[in-house]
C-alpha positions as CSV (number, residue, x, y, z in Angstrom):
1,M,41.4,-18.5,-0.4
2,D,39.2,-18.6,2.5
3,V,36.5,-16.8,4.8
4,K,37.2,-17.9,8.7
5,I,34.1,-17.5,10.8
6,E,35.0,-16.5,14.3
7,E,31.6,-15.6,16.1
8,T,28.4,-14.1,15.6
9,T,27.2,-11.7,18.1
10,V,23.6,-10.2,18.3
11,V,23.7,-6.1,18.6
12,Y,21.2,-3.8,20.6
13,P,20.7,0.2,20.4
14,S,22.7,1.8,23.3
15,T,19.7,3.4,25.1
16,P,16.5,1.0,25.0
17,P,14.5,3.1,22.6
18,F,11.1,1.5,23.5
19,T,9.2,-0.5,26.0
20,D,6.6,-1.4,24.9
21,D,6.2,-3.9,22.1
22,H,4.3,-2.0,18.9
23,V,3.5,-3.1,15.2
24,L,4.2,-0.2,12.2
25,S,2.9,-0.3,8.7
26,L,4.9,0.0,5.7
27,S,3.9,2.3,3.0
28,H,2.3,0.3,-0.2
29,L,5.8,1.2,-2.0
30,D,7.2,-0.7,0.7
31,T,4.6,-3.6,0.4
32,D,5.3,-4.3,-3.3
33,I,5.6,-7.8,-3.8
34,N,8.5,-7.3,-6.1
35,L,9.9,-5.6,-2.8
36,H,9.7,-8.9,-1.3
37,V,13.4,-9.6,-1.5
38,T,16.9,-9.1,0.5
39,F,19.6,-7.2,-1.3
40,R,22.9,-7.3,-0.8
41,Y,26.3,-5.4,-0.8
42,L,29.3,-4.7,0.2
43,R,31.2,-2.1,1.1
44,V,35.0,-1.9,1.0
45,Y,37.2,-0.1,3.7
46,V,41.4,0.2,2.6
47,N,43.5,0.7,5.6
48,D,45.7,3.7,5.3
49,P,49.4,3.2,7.2
50,K,49.6,6.6,7.4
51,N,46.8,7.1,9.6
52,R,47.9,5.1,12.9
53,P,45.7,6.1,15.7
54,V,42.7,5.0,13.3
55,E,44.2,1.7,12.2
56,R,45.0,0.5,16.1
57,H,41.2,0.3,16.2
58,D,39.3,-3.2,15.8
59,P,36.4,-2.8,13.0
60,F,34.5,-5.4,14.6
61,Q,34.6,-3.1,17.2
62,V,33.6,0.1,15.9
63,V,30.9,-1.7,13.6
64,M,29.2,-2.6,16.8
65,S,29.8,0.7,18.7
66,S,28.2,2.7,15.8
67,L,25.8,0.1,15.1
68,S,24.5,-0.2,18.6
69,S,24.6,4.2,19.0
70,A,22.3,4.1,15.3
71,L,20.1,1.8,16.5
72,V,18.8,4.0,19.1
73,H,17.5,5.8,16.2
74,Y,16.8,3.3,13.0
75,Y,15.5,0.6,16.5
76,H,13.3,-0.4,13.4
77,Y,15.9,-2.8,11.9
78,T,16.0,-4.9,15.2
79,G,11.7,-5.7,14.4
80,S,10.7,-8.6,12.3
81,L,8.4,-8.6,9.8
82,V,5.3,-10.3,8.9
83,R,2.8,-11.1,6.5
84,R,-0.5,-10.3,7.8
85,E,-3.5,-11.7,6.3
86,D,-3.9,-9.9,3.1
87,E,-0.2,-10.8,3.0
88,R,1.2,-7.6,2.9
89,L,3.4,-7.3,5.8
90,E,3.9,-5.4,8.9
91,L,6.9,-4.8,11.4
92,H,6.3,-6.3,14.4
93,C,9.0,-3.9,16.8
94,H,9.8,-6.1,20.2
95,A,11.6,-4.9,23.4
96,G,15.2,-5.8,24.0
97,S,16.2,-7.1,20.0
98,G,18.9,-6.5,18.0
99,V,21.3,-7.2,15.2
100,P,23.4,-10.2,14.3
101,V,27.2,-9.4,13.2
102,T,29.1,-11.7,11.8
103,H,33.2,-11.5,13.1
104,A,35.0,-12.9,10.1
105,V,39.0,-12.7,9.0
106,V,40.9,-13.2,5.5
107,D,44.6,-14.8,5.8
108,R,44.9,-12.1,2.6
109,S,45.6,-8.4,2.3
110,L,43.0,-6.6,0.0
111,S,45.9,-5.5,-2.7
112,G,46.0,-9.3,-3.4
113,I,41.9,-9.0,-4.7
114,N,42.5,-5.6,-5.9
115,Y,40.4,-4.3,-3.4
116,L,37.5,-6.8,-5.4
117,D,37.8,-4.2,-8.4
118,D,36.9,-6.2,-11.4
119,Y,37.2,-9.5,-8.9
120,R,34.6,-11.8,-10.1
121,D,35.4,-15.2,-7.9
122,V,31.4,-15.1,-6.9
123,N,31.8,-18.0,-4.3
124,F,34.7,-15.5,-2.8
125,L,32.3,-12.7,-2.8
126,E,29.5,-14.4,-1.7
127,K,31.0,-15.6,1.4
128,L,31.9,-11.5,2.7
129,V,27.8,-11.2,2.4
130,P,25.3,-12.6,5.1
131,D,22.8,-14.4,3.2
132,P,19.4,-14.7,5.2
133,K,16.7,-17.6,3.3
134,G,12.9,-17.6,3.9
135,E,11.7,-16.7,7.1
136,D,15.2,-15.6,8.8
137,A,14.9,-12.9,6.2
138,L,11.7,-11.8,7.8
139,T,12.8,-12.4,11.2
140,R,16.4,-10.7,10.8
141,P,15.5,-7.9,8.0
142,L,19.8,-6.5,8.4
143,V,22.1,-8.5,8.9
144,L,26.0,-7.7,8.9
145,Q,29.1,-9.0,8.7
146,V,32.5,-7.6,9.4
147,T,35.5,-9.3,7.5
148,R,38.7,-8.6,8.8
149,F,41.7,-8.7,6.0
150,E,45.7,-9.4,6.6
151,C,46.3,-5.7,5.7
152,G,43.7,-4.0,8.3
153,G,41.2,-3.6,5.6
154,W,38.2,-4.7,5.8
155,I,35.0,-5.8,4.1
156,L,31.4,-4.9,5.9
157,G,28.8,-6.8,4.5
158,A,25.4,-6.3,4.3
159,A,21.5,-7.9,4.4
160,I,18.8,-6.1,4.4
161,H,15.0,-6.5,3.2
162,H,14.1,-4.6,0.8
163,S,10.1,-3.7,2.3
164,L,12.2,-2.0,4.8
165,C,14.1,0.7,2.3
166,D,15.2,1.0,-0.9
167,G,18.9,1.8,-2.0
168,L,18.8,5.4,-1.0
169,G,16.6,4.2,2.6
170,A,19.8,2.2,3.2
171,T,22.3,4.8,2.4
172,L,21.1,7.2,5.2
173,F,21.1,4.8,8.3
174,F,24.9,4.1,7.9
175,N,25.7,7.6,7.2
176,T,24.4,8.0,10.3
177,M,26.8,4.3,11.5
178,A,30.2,6.7,9.9
179,E,28.5,10.2,11.9
180,L,28.5,8.0,14.9
181,A,32.1,6.3,14.7
182,R,33.7,9.5,14.0
183,G,32.3,10.8,17.4
184,A,29.5,12.9,16.4
185,G,27.2,13.5,19.4
186,Q,24.0,13.3,17.6
187,V,22.8,12.6,14.1
188,K,22.7,14.5,11.3
189,F,19.6,13.4,10.3
190,E,16.5,11.8,12.7
191,P,14.8,9.2,10.4
192,V,11.5,9.7,9.5
193,W,9.1,6.8,9.6
194,D,5.1,7.6,9.1
195,R,5.6,5.4,6.1
196,S,1.3,4.8,5.6
197,S,0.6,8.2,6.0
198,L,2.8,10.2,3.6
199,L,2.5,7.5,1.3
200,E,-1.1,6.1,1.8
201,P,-3.9,5.2,-1.0
202,R,-6.2,8.1,-1.6
203,N,-10.4,7.6,-0.1
204,P,-11.7,6.8,-2.7
205,P,-8.5,5.6,-5.0
206,R,-8.4,6.4,-8.1
207,V,-5.9,5.0,-11.3
208,E,-5.5,8.1,-14.4
209,F,-2.8,5.8,-15.8
210,P,-3.2,2.6,-17.7
211,F,-0.7,0.6,-15.5
212,H,-2.6,-2.7,-16.1
213,E,-0.8,-2.0,-20.0
214,F,2.5,-2.1,-17.8
215,L,2.3,-4.0,-14.8
216,S,1.3,-7.1,-16.2
217,L,3.1,-9.9,-17.4
218,D,2.0,-12.2,-21.0
219,K,3.2,-15.4,-19.3
220,N,3.0,-17.0,-23.0
221,S,6.5,-14.6,-22.8
222,L,8.0,-16.5,-20.0
223,P,9.5,-19.5,-22.2
224,Y,11.9,-17.0,-23.8
225,I,13.7,-17.2,-19.8
226,E,13.7,-21.0,-20.7
227,P,13.4,-21.8,-16.6
228,D,15.0,-25.2,-16.7
229,K,18.3,-24.3,-17.4
230,P,20.1,-22.8,-14.3
231,A,21.3,-19.1,-14.0
232,V,24.4,-18.1,-14.9
233,R,26.1,-15.0,-12.6
234,E,28.7,-13.1,-14.9
235,C,29.9,-9.7,-14.1
236,F,31.3,-7.3,-17.2
237,K,33.8,-4.3,-16.7
238,V,32.2,-1.5,-18.6
239,K,35.5,1.0,-19.3
240,D,35.0,4.2,-19.4
241,E,36.2,4.4,-23.1
242,W,33.5,2.1,-24.2
243,L,30.7,4.5,-23.0
244,D,32.2,7.5,-24.0
245,R,32.6,6.2,-27.4
246,L,28.6,5.0,-27.5
247,K,27.8,7.9,-25.9
248,G,29.9,9.8,-28.8
249,F,27.9,7.5,-31.5
250,L,24.4,8.3,-30.1
251,H,25.0,12.1,-30.1
252,E,26.3,11.1,-33.8
253,Q,22.9,9.9,-34.1
254,S,21.0,12.3,-32.9
255,G,22.5,15.7,-31.9
256,S,21.4,14.9,-28.0
257,N,23.7,13.7,-25.2
258,Y,22.9,10.7,-22.3
259,T,23.6,9.3,-19.5
260,T,25.2,6.1,-18.9
261,F,21.5,4.6,-17.6
262,E,20.2,5.9,-20.9
263,A,23.0,5.2,-23.3
264,L,23.9,1.9,-21.8
265,G,20.0,1.1,-21.0
266,A,19.4,1.0,-24.4
267,F,22.2,-0.9,-25.8
268,I,21.3,-4.1,-23.3
269,W,17.8,-3.5,-24.0
270,R,17.7,-4.2,-27.6
271,A,20.8,-6.8,-27.7
272,R,18.3,-9.0,-25.4
273,V,15.3,-8.6,-27.3
274,K,18.0,-10.1,-30.6
275,A,19.6,-12.8,-28.0
276,S,15.5,-13.7,-27.0
277,K,15.0,-13.8,-30.4
278,I,11.3,-12.3,-29.8
279,P,8.3,-12.5,-32.4
280,S,8.6,-9.2,-34.1
281,E,4.7,-8.5,-33.2
282,E,5.5,-9.2,-29.6
283,K,5.3,-5.7,-27.2
284,V,8.8,-5.6,-25.0
285,K,9.0,-3.2,-22.1
286,F,12.4,-1.8,-20.3
287,A,11.0,-1.3,-16.9
288,Y,13.3,0.7,-14.2
289,A,12.3,2.4,-11.4
290,T,12.7,6.1,-10.5
291,N,13.0,8.6,-7.7
292,I,10.1,10.2,-6.2
293,R,11.5,11.8,-3.3
294,R,11.4,15.1,-4.5
295,I,8.4,14.9,-7.5
296,I,5.1,14.0,-4.9
297,I,3.4,17.1,-3.1
298,P,4.4,17.6,-0.2
299,K,8.1,16.3,-1.0
300,L,9.1,13.5,1.4
301,P,11.4,14.4,4.7
302,F,15.0,14.1,3.8
303,G,14.8,11.9,6.7
304,Y,12.3,9.7,5.3
305,W,14.5,6.2,4.7
306,G,11.4,3.7,3.3
307,N,11.3,3.0,-0.1
308,G,11.3,6.1,-2.7
309,C,10.9,4.7,-6.0
310,V,8.0,3.8,-8.0
311,P,7.8,1.9,-11.8
312,M,9.3,3.7,-15.0
313,Y,8.7,2.1,-18.5
314,V,9.0,2.1,-22.2
315,Q,7.5,0.1,-24.8
316,F,7.9,-0.7,-28.4
317,L,7.0,-3.6,-30.7
318,A,10.3,-6.1,-30.8
319,Q,10.6,-5.4,-34.3
320,E,10.6,-1.8,-34.2
321,L,13.7,-1.7,-31.1
322,V,15.7,-4.2,-33.3
323,N,15.3,-2.1,-36.3
324,Q,15.0,1.0,-35.2
325,P,18.0,3.9,-34.4
326,L,20.3,3.1,-31.3
327,S,19.3,6.7,-30.4
328,K,15.8,6.5,-30.9
329,T,15.4,4.0,-27.8
330,A,17.8,6.0,-25.7
331,D,15.5,9.3,-26.1
332,S,12.0,7.0,-25.8
333,I,13.9,6.1,-22.2
334,K,15.0,9.7,-22.0
335,K,11.9,11.3,-22.4
336,S,9.6,9.0,-19.9
337,K,11.6,10.5,-17.0
338,F,9.4,13.5,-17.2
339,N,6.5,11.4,-17.3
340,T,6.8,11.2,-13.2
341,T,4.4,13.7,-11.2
342,D,2.6,13.6,-8.4
343,E,-0.3,12.7,-10.0
344,Y,1.5,8.9,-11.9
345,V,3.2,8.4,-8.1
346,R,-0.6,8.8,-6.2
347,S,-2.0,6.5,-8.9
348,F,0.4,3.8,-8.7
349,I,-0.3,3.6,-5.2
350,D,-3.9,3.6,-5.8
351,F,-3.3,1.1,-8.4
352,Q,-1.2,-1.1,-5.8
353,E,-4.8,-0.4,-3.6
354,L,-7.3,-1.9,-6.1
355,H,-5.4,-4.9,-7.9
356,Y,-2.5,-6.0,-5.3
357,H,-3.6,-9.9,-5.2
358,E,-4.0,-9.8,-8.8
359,G,0.4,-10.4,-8.3
360,I,1.7,-6.9,-9.8
361,T,4.8,-7.8,-12.0
362,A,6.5,-4.5,-11.8
363,G,10.4,-4.6,-12.2
364,I,10.7,-7.8,-12.2
365,Y,12.0,-8.2,-15.7
366,I,12.9,-6.3,-19.1
367,D,11.8,-8.0,-21.8
């Protein structure tokens, strides 16, 4: 099964959002070194044969039109990310810039690949999403691909530089595109930039939490990752009944209820440590990102679409993690969520300000 590229078109804002070139600052959460990457994902749209008027529309044209309208408000996606002398990124916005959109086709129906549900052909999936490399990822922080299938259904592939937004921020943008595609005369929520002012470090910065204990990676732990061996990507479908059994088992152990994240996170963490044969006295950490949009004071405005998460941690000795009841690990993950406070977030931002050049390792590994 092949993906045929038809053309790549640069889409510009339907109305020029500005005339003078300018530079925008990012927040300390945006410029976290761990976010100097591109995240990529797919959205599958099934053609509904009952909806004949919509079926006649070319999805490539619909996407280009709605994107052009959305870029009037989110023109930042047309900019280029540039490294300053201090290695932090900033956004350079140039009048007349746009976003590249690739048009592709597949001579097969979506139903033939089960609408990508539990589909494991990674090579085929890679062809459905743009993959900018190196400097291209900075100069083109947003790249889209529309792939139409024989049945009329289509897939929207997106590559977005993480320094511009997280998943929630990207969702605000794509929701705006969807609203405009459905004929909305105006956007529901105007995007809010104000990155550096809303999430700026305090003056003077102060750190009230022991981040040094968590935000550094012991280089001696790297051999457990076996860097000489190529990474292998595998997809595992976790069935609902398996999750229900796991949660039921944890409930029997502790009498508490756990979310999928807490239960599955505890299970995978323990399995990872056991399989790696990490020494018993080694400290192992479970790192995850937690949303701070409604936690900080004042709360971030709803239209804020920058990165809005900070790292949170749970830590044990390897032998503790492996030998203790799994419910205790799940319980520790559950309780850690309540450690996120306004002071925690502000301290993390201040820590970024003070120690950025040391190379903060938040969120890279689950050790």
